[in-house]
C-alpha positions as a Python dict, from the first residue, in 0.01 Angstrom:
ca = {
    (1, 'M'): (0, 0, 0),
    (2, 'T'): (74, -378, 65),
    (3, 'F'): (230, -483, 408),
    (4, 'P'): (308, -816, 527),
    (5, 'D'): (52, -982, 768),
    (6, 'L'): (303, -1076, 1014),
    (7, 'P'): (634, -876, 932),
    (8, 'D'): (842, -1035, 1197),
    (9, 'R'): (823, -1383, 1022),
    (10, 'L'): (1015, -1251, 766),
    (11, 'G'): (1282, -1114, 1004),
    (12, 'L'): (1130, -741, 978),
    (13, 'P'): (1036, -555, 1306),
    (14, 'S'): (675, -650, 1428),
    (15, 'V'): (395, -403, 1427),
    (16, 'H'): (453, -330, 1789),
    (17, 'S'): (769, -164, 1687),
    (18, 'D'): (800, 208, 1615),
    (19, 'H'): (1043, 111, 1328),
    (20, 'W'): (722, 140, 1087),
    (21, 'D'): (609, 489, 1226),
    (22, 'P'): (771, 710, 939),
    (23, 'L'): (591, 473, 666),
    (24, 'L'): (283, 480, 857),
    (25, 'S'): (267, 856, 926),
    (26, 'A'): (340, 919, 540),
    (27, 'M'): (42, 685, 465),
    (28, 'E'): (-172, 883, 697),
    (29, 'D'): (-60, 1189, 564),
    (30, 'T'): (-164, 1068, 222),
    (31, 'G'): (-446, 870, 293),
    (32, 'L'): (-328, 556, 147),
    (33, 'V'): (-474, 242, 292),
    (34, 'L'): (-232, -31, 455),
    (35, 'A'): (-333, -360, 251),
    (36, 'Q'): (-270, -674, 424),
    (37, 'H'): (-328, -992, 234),
    (38, 'F'): (-345, -1316, 429),
    (39, 'G'): (-37, -1540, 436),
    (40, 'S'): (180, -1234, 284),
    (41, 'G'): (412, -1270, 611),
    (42, 'G'): (519, -1583, 493),
    (43, 'F'): (378, -1794, 784),
    (44, 'P'): (119, -2047, 669),
    (45, 'P'): (-117, -2193, 901),
    (46, 'P'): (27, -2499, 1095),
    (47, 'I'): (-110, -2819, 931),
    (48, 'A'): (7, -3179, 900),
    (49, 'P'): (265, -3238, 652),
    (50, 'D'): (31, -3513, 479),
    (51, 'A'): (-278, -3303, 515),
    (52, 'P'): (-481, -3242, 186),
    (53, 'F'): (-422, -2896, 50),
    (54, 'A'): (-790, -2820, 132),
    (55, 'V'): (-683, -2788, 484),
    (56, 'F'): (-428, -2510, 409),
    (57, 'V'): (-677, -2319, 183),
    (58, 'T'): (-935, -2338, 465),
    (59, 'L'): (-733, -2205, 721),
    (60, 'M'): (-564, -1906, 522),
    (61, 'G'): (-836, -1673, 685),
    (62, 'T'): (-704, -1743, 1011),
    (63, 'M'): (-379, -1535, 915),
    (64, 'S'): (-589, -1224, 904),
    (65, 'M'): (-736, -1308, 1248),
    (66, 'T'): (-377, -1327, 1382),
    (67, 'S'): (-263, -1002, 1209),
    (68, 'M'): (-567, -799, 1333),
    (69, 'T'): (-519, -909, 1681),
    (70, 'D'): (-159, -802, 1656),
    (71, 'W'): (-258, -460, 1549),
    (72, 'L'): (-532, -431, 1799),
    (73, 'F'): (-312, -473, 2095),
    (74, 'S'): (-32, -286, 1964),
    (75, 'N'): (29, 105, 2066),
    (76, 'T'): (110, 169, 1700),
    (77, 'L'): (-275, 262, 1627),
    (78, 'Y'): (-265, 518, 1898),
    (79, 'R'): (47, 681, 1743),
    (80, 'H'): (-136, 677, 1406),
    (81, 'P'): (-512, 770, 1453),
    (82, 'K'): (-605, 811, 1095),
    (83, 'L'): (-427, 482, 956),
    (84, 'K'): (-664, 266, 768),
    (85, 'I'): (-600, -119, 714),
    (86, 'G'): (-782, -348, 478),
    (87, 'L'): (-747, -700, 561),
    (88, 'S'): (-764, -869, 207),
    (89, 'E'): (-934, -1227, 145),
    (90, 'G'): (-939, -1323, 504),
    (91, 'G'): (-1328, -1322, 521),
    (92, 'I'): (-1528, -1154, 776),
    (93, 'G'): (-1741, -1397, 946),
    (94, 'W'): (-1475, -1448, 1224),
    (95, 'I'): (-1455, -1048, 1282),
    (96, 'P'): (-1740, -1058, 1561),
    (97, 'Y'): (-1595, -1342, 1760),
    (98, 'I'): (-1222, -1185, 1755),
    (99, 'L'): (-1373, -868, 1878),
    (100, 'E'): (-1566, -1027, 2152),
    (101, 'R'): (-1280, -1216, 2267),
    (102, 'A'): (-1019, -965, 2236),
    (103, 'D'): (-1247, -695, 2424),
    (104, 'S'): (-1286, -981, 2714),
    (105, 'V'): (-922, -1023, 2724),
    (106, 'W'): (-858, -647, 2739),
    (107, 'R'): (-1107, -595, 3016),
    (108, 'K'): (-978, -879, 3216),
    (109, 'H'): (-605, -855, 3177),
    (110, 'R'): (-524, -484, 3059),
    (111, 'F'): (-380, -377, 3392),
    (112, 'Y'): (-84, -605, 3377),
    (113, 'N'): (-43, -628, 3030),
    (114, 'N'): (174, -399, 2803),
    (115, 'V'): (-145, -263, 2615),
    (116, 'N'): (-322, 52, 2617),
    (117, 'Q'): (-574, 104, 2846),
    (118, 'D'): (-827, 383, 2704),
    (119, 'H'): (-1003, 205, 2463),
    (120, 'P'): (-1122, -176, 2381),
    (121, 'P'): (-1000, -362, 2083),
    (122, 'S'): (-1349, -344, 1913),
    (123, 'Y'): (-1308, 57, 1936),
    (124, 'L'): (-985, 40, 1752),
    (125, 'F'): (-1134, -220, 1505),
    (126, 'K'): (-1411, 39, 1390),
    (127, 'K'): (-1156, 304, 1365),
    (128, 'H'): (-910, 170, 1170),
    (129, 'F'): (-993, -157, 979),
    (130, 'H'): (-1210, -292, 683),
    (131, 'G'): (-1241, -676, 635),
    (132, 'C'): (-1270, -807, 280),
    (133, 'F'): (-1458, -1110, 162),
    (134, 'I'): (-1524, -1302, -152),
    (135, 'E'): (-1787, -1548, -32),
    (136, 'D'): (-1892, -1534, 332),
    (137, 'D'): (-2258, -1614, 395),
    (138, 'F'): (-2216, -1606, 774),
    (139, 'G'): (-2006, -1292, 750),
    (140, 'V'): (-2299, -1123, 553),
    (141, 'E'): (-2545, -1240, 824),
    (142, 'M'): (-2316, -1082, 1080),
    (143, 'R'): (-2285, -745, 883),
    (144, 'H'): (-2435, -529, 1160),
    (145, 'M'): (-2221, -670, 1409),
    (146, 'I'): (-1920, -591, 1198),
    (147, 'G'): (-2018, -245, 1075),
    (148, 'V'): (-2168, -234, 725),
    (149, 'D'): (-1940, 47, 651),
    (150, 'K'): (-1634, -186, 765),
    (151, 'I'): (-1699, -458, 492),
    (152, 'T'): (-1580, -481, 133),
    (153, 'W'): (-1640, -730, -145),
    (154, 'E'): (-1348, -857, -353),
    (155, 'C'): (-1352, -1086, -655),
    (156, 'D'): (-970, -1214, -692),
    (157, 'Y'): (-1023, -1312, -1040),
    (158, 'P'): (-859, -1525, -1181),
    (159, 'H'): (-806, -1750, -860),
    (160, 'S'): (-983, -2026, -785),
    (161, 'D'): (-1141, -1887, -478),
    (162, 'S'): (-1328, -1640, -717),
    (163, 'F'): (-1618, -1682, -915),
    (164, 'W'): (-1499, -1804, -1240),
    (165, 'P'): (-1525, -2083, -1476),
}
């Protein structure tokens, strides 16, 4: 089931809210995966108005970084321990860095932030997430840091990011 990567940017409750609990519980009960396609939250990466479109396309994967980090620091994943989330089209090479950074922030700042103190974000990633990629040589090199079982390939045919003439 598709879900916006940043629902609050669309005027909807954020992933930190319990608003989504009935939907997420139904997804857990039926085994449905929550699919988040980058950019689906209506919030494009900030770029200069006169920047080439290539800048926008290059930065689109950062929306997956933002969305995943939001989920990792929400208590929603603790309320929904069987929820699975697929991050569509955002690539995977960035995942080790974000997990390292998020774990560092969690270790240093969790006691005065409104975040769960039981598990670091990397634990939640391994339990809940799959990263998807079309072409990501660095991500494939880092596959063992990410977890081979946490990676899926996608083709996105017939879009220009895919492998088609």
